[in-house]
C-alpha positions as CSV (number, residue, x, y, z in Angstrom):
1,M,-6.5,-19.1,31.8
2,M,-5.4,-15.4,32.2
3,R,-1.4,-16.5,31.5
4,I,-2.7,-18.1,28.2
5,N,-4.6,-14.6,27.1
6,S,-1.7,-12.8,28.1
7,K,1.0,-15.0,26.7
8,K,-1.2,-14.6,23.5
9,I,-1.3,-10.7,23.3
10,L,2.1,-10.5,24.0
11,Q,2.7,-12.7,21.5
12,Y,0.4,-10.8,18.9
13,I,2.1,-7.6,20.1
14,G,5.6,-9.1,19.4
15,I,4.6,-10.3,15.6
16,V,3.1,-6.4,14.9
17,V,6.3,-5.3,15.9
18,L,8.2,-7.7,14.2
19,L,6.3,-6.8,11.1
20,F,6.7,-3.3,11.6
21,I,10.4,-4.0,11.6
22,V,10.6,-5.9,8.4
23,Q,8.5,-3.5,6.6
24,Q,10.6,-0.6,7.4
25,L,14.2,-2.2,7.0
26,A,12.3,-4.0,3.3
27,S,12.0,-0.4,2.4
28,R,15.3,0.8,3.5
29,I,17.1,-1.7,2.0
30,G,14.9,-1.2,-1.2
31,G,16.1,2.5,-0.8
32,I,19.8,1.7,-0.5
33,V,19.5,-0.6,-3.4
34,A,18.0,2.0,-5.9
35,S,20.3,4.6,-4.7
36,M,23.4,2.2,-6.3
37,F,22.2,3.2,-9.8
38,S,22.4,6.5,-12.1
39,Y,19.0,6.9,-14.0
40,E,20.0,10.1,-15.5
41,L,19.9,8.5,-19.1
42,I,16.0,7.4,-18.6
43,D,14.7,9.7,-15.8
44,V,16.5,13.2,-15.6
45,D,13.9,14.4,-13.2
46,N,14.3,11.4,-11.0
47,V,10.6,11.0,-10.9
48,F,9.8,7.3,-11.5
49,A,13.2,5.2,-11.9
50,W,14.5,5.4,-8.4
51,I,11.2,4.7,-6.6
52,T,10.5,1.7,-9.1
53,I,13.8,-0.5,-8.2
54,H,12.7,0.9,-4.4
55,H,9.5,-1.0,-4.7
56,I,11.0,-4.0,-6.8
57,V,13.3,-4.7,-4.1
58,Q,11.0,-4.3,-1.0
59,M,8.6,-6.7,-2.9
60,I,11.5,-9.1,-3.7
61,I,12.4,-9.4,0.5
62,A,8.7,-9.5,0.8
63,I,8.4,-12.4,-1.5
64,I,11.1,-14.4,-0.1
65,I,9.9,-13.9,3.7
66,I,6.3,-15.3,2.3
67,I,8.1,-18.2,0.7
68,I,10.0,-19.4,3.9
69,I,6.5,-19.1,6.1
70,H,4.6,-21.1,3.2
71,F,7.1,-23.7,3.2
72,I,7.4,-24.1,7.1
73,Y,3.7,-23.6,8.0
74,R,1.6,-23.7,4.8
75,A,0.4,-20.7,5.1
76,D,-2.0,-19.3,2.7
77,F,-1.0,-15.4,1.3
78,G,-3.3,-15.0,-1.4
79,F,-1.5,-15.6,-4.2
80,K,-4.5,-17.2,-6.3
81,I,-7.4,-15.9,-8.1
82,G,-9.7,-16.5,-5.0
83,D,-13.5,-15.5,-4.8
84,Y,-13.3,-13.4,-8.4
85,K,-16.8,-12.7,-8.1
86,T,-16.5,-10.9,-4.8
87,G,-13.0,-9.5,-6.0
88,L,-14.5,-8.3,-9.1
89,Q,-17.5,-6.6,-7.2
90,Y,-14.9,-4.7,-4.8
91,V,-12.8,-3.4,-7.7
92,M,-15.6,-2.0,-9.6
93,L,-17.5,-0.5,-7.0
94,F,-13.8,0.8,-5.7
95,S,-13.1,2.1,-9.0
96,F,-16.1,4.0,-9.3
97,I,-16.2,5.7,-6.1
98,L,-12.6,6.5,-6.4
99,T,-12.7,8.0,-9.8
100,T,-16.1,10.3,-8.5
101,Y,-14.4,11.4,-5.7
102,T,-10.8,11.9,-7.5
103,I,-12.5,14.3,-10.1
104,G,-14.5,15.9,-7.8
105,G,-11.7,17.0,-5.8
106,Y,-9.8,18.2,-8.6
107,V,-12.7,20.2,-9.7
108,I,-12.6,21.9,-6.5
109,S,-9.1,22.3,-6.7
110,Y,-9.3,24.0,-10.1
111,L,-12.2,26.3,-8.9
112,N,-10.2,27.4,-6.0
113,N,-6.8,27.6,-8.0
114,S,-5.3,25.3,-5.8
115,L,-4.2,22.5,-8.7
116,V,-1.1,20.6,-7.7
117,V,2.2,22.5,-8.9
118,Y,4.6,19.7,-10.5
119,T,8.2,20.0,-9.8
120,Y,9.0,18.3,-12.9
121,T,8.2,18.7,-16.3
122,L,5.0,16.9,-17.7
123,N,6.7,15.4,-21.1
124,F,6.3,12.2,-22.3
125,Q,8.8,10.3,-20.7
126,N,7.7,11.3,-16.9
127,V,4.1,10.9,-17.5
128,I,4.5,7.3,-19.0
129,G,7.1,6.7,-16.4
130,T,5.5,7.7,-13.6
131,L,1.9,6.3,-14.6
132,S,3.8,3.0,-15.4
133,F,5.2,2.8,-11.7
134,Q,1.6,3.6,-10.4
135,L,-0.1,1.1,-12.5
136,L,2.7,-2.0,-12.2
137,F,4.9,-1.6,-9.4
138,S,3.2,0.8,-6.6
139,G,0.2,-1.5,-5.6
140,T,2.0,-4.7,-6.7
141,S,4.5,-4.1,-4.0
142,E,2.9,-2.4,-1.5
143,E,-0.1,-5.1,-1.4
144,I,2.3,-8.2,-0.9
145,L,4.4,-6.1,1.7
146,F,1.3,-4.3,3.6
147,R,-1.4,-6.6,3.1
148,A,-0.8,-10.3,2.2
149,L,2.2,-10.6,4.7
150,P,1.2,-8.6,8.0
151,I,-2.9,-10.3,7.7
152,S,-1.8,-13.5,6.6
153,L,0.9,-13.9,9.1
154,M,-1.5,-12.3,12.1
155,V,-3.8,-14.7,11.5
156,L,-1.6,-17.8,11.5
157,V,-0.2,-16.6,14.6
158,N,-3.6,-16.4,16.4
159,N,-5.0,-19.4,14.3
160,T,-8.2,-17.4,13.6
161,N,-9.3,-13.5,12.5
162,I,-9.9,-11.4,15.6
163,V,-13.4,-9.9,14.5
164,I,-14.2,-6.4,15.7
165,K,-18.0,-4.9,15.3
166,V,-18.2,-1.4,14.0
167,G,-21.7,-0.7,13.8
168,K,-22.9,-3.0,11.3
169,I,-20.0,-3.6,10.0
170,N,-17.6,-6.5,10.9
171,I,-14.0,-6.0,10.4
172,T,-10.9,-8.1,11.8
173,L,-8.2,-7.0,14.1
174,E,-5.4,-7.8,11.1
175,I,-7.1,-5.4,8.6
176,I,-7.1,-2.9,11.2
177,I,-3.1,-3.4,12.2
178,A,-2.2,-3.5,8.6
179,A,-3.9,-0.6,7.6
180,L,-2.0,1.1,10.8
181,L,1.6,-0.2,9.6
182,F,0.5,1.1,6.0
183,S,-0.1,4.5,7.1
184,I,3.0,4.3,9.4
185,A,4.9,3.7,6.2
186,H,3.8,7.1,5.0
187,I,5.6,8.9,7.6
188,N,9.5,10.2,7.4
189,W,11.5,9.6,10.3
190,T,14.8,9.4,11.5
191,L,16.7,8.5,15.0
192,F,19.9,10.1,14.5
193,P,18.9,12.8,14.6
194,L,15.3,12.2,15.9
195,T,13.3,13.8,13.3
196,L,9.6,13.3,11.8
197,S,7.5,14.7,9.1
198,Y,4.4,13.3,7.6
199,N,1.3,14.9,5.5
200,S,-1.9,14.1,7.7
201,F,-4.2,14.0,4.6
202,Q,-1.9,11.1,3.4
203,V,-1.8,9.3,6.5
204,I,-5.3,9.2,7.3
205,Y,-5.9,8.4,3.3
206,A,-3.8,5.7,3.5
207,F,-5.3,4.4,6.6
208,I,-8.7,4.3,5.0
209,L,-7.1,2.6,1.8
210,G,-5.6,0.2,3.8
211,V,-8.6,-0.9,5.5
212,I,-10.9,-1.2,2.3
213,Y,-7.8,-3.2,0.4
214,G,-7.8,-5.4,3.6
215,I,-11.7,-5.9,3.7
216,T,-11.2,-7.0,-0.3
217,Y,-8.1,-9.1,0.5
218,Q,-10.1,-11.3,2.9
219,K,-13.5,-11.5,1.5
220,S,-12.0,-12.3,-2.0
221,G,-9.3,-14.6,-0.5
222,S,-6.6,-13.3,-2.9
223,V,-4.3,-10.0,-3.1
224,I,-4.6,-10.0,-7.0
225,Y,-7.8,-7.5,-6.2
226,P,-6.3,-5.4,-3.9
227,I,-3.4,-5.0,-6.1
228,I,-5.7,-4.1,-9.0
229,M,-7.4,-1.5,-7.2
230,H,-4.2,0.0,-5.6
231,G,-2.9,0.3,-9.2
232,I,-6.4,2.0,-10.3
233,S,-6.2,4.2,-7.6
234,N,-2.7,5.5,-8.2
235,V,-3.0,5.9,-11.8
236,V,-6.5,7.6,-11.3
237,M,-5.2,10.3,-8.5
238,V,-1.7,11.0,-10.8
239,G,-3.4,10.7,-14.0
240,A,-6.1,13.0,-13.2
241,G,-3.6,15.7,-11.9
242,Y,-1.8,15.5,-15.3
243,L,-5.1,15.8,-17.3
244,F,-6.2,18.9,-15.1
245,H,-2.8,20.4,-15.1
246,C,-2.6,20.2,-19.0
247,Y,-6.1,21.5,-19.9
248,C,-6.9,24.0,-17.1
249,N,-3.6,26.2,-17.0
């Protein structure tokens, strides 16, 4: 019995390591492809075009992997409406809390004279370009690569959810691991030379949001609602920053 458990644990660890490699490679390949093009005509300040292509490429890689796994194992990756009532409830509650938190944070930053300083001009092109990326591509790409793929694959390997009880809340191990991988994706690192740089707040924030998106994904049975939540989150955060910068400076 112990041998079976040990084998399953090793198998689970192997899948997590494989997911990490796939996600990192998808991101690196996305960067390589995005760097093949020049964006001077549409994005002089290089604030939205490169990252848009990067996210489209990594999303395509994730979708190809998902299609292959689905074809072989008939695994469900949540590309359906799912439980729309639950999904919409999560979207609305999340949007209200996130908007309140964001506005409150920017008000405090304004009062402390510590609003974000942008390195690019907030002209029409940059504002529309960055907000379009945040709304349409950021959440879509990242939720497919960092939520639908890892959570569904881990459930497939283990044949069931591994539930962890946190107080009165039940959360699955797959959600925690997917959120950790999502946090790690916000860490910049290289092997040659060995370097590591990150923003502690951003890493922790990504983990918390990753858990929320993961819960929504499993409760609704659809990746659509985490995608919507992710897009709303990014647009509210970035858009509020633009508004405060324009009207309070």
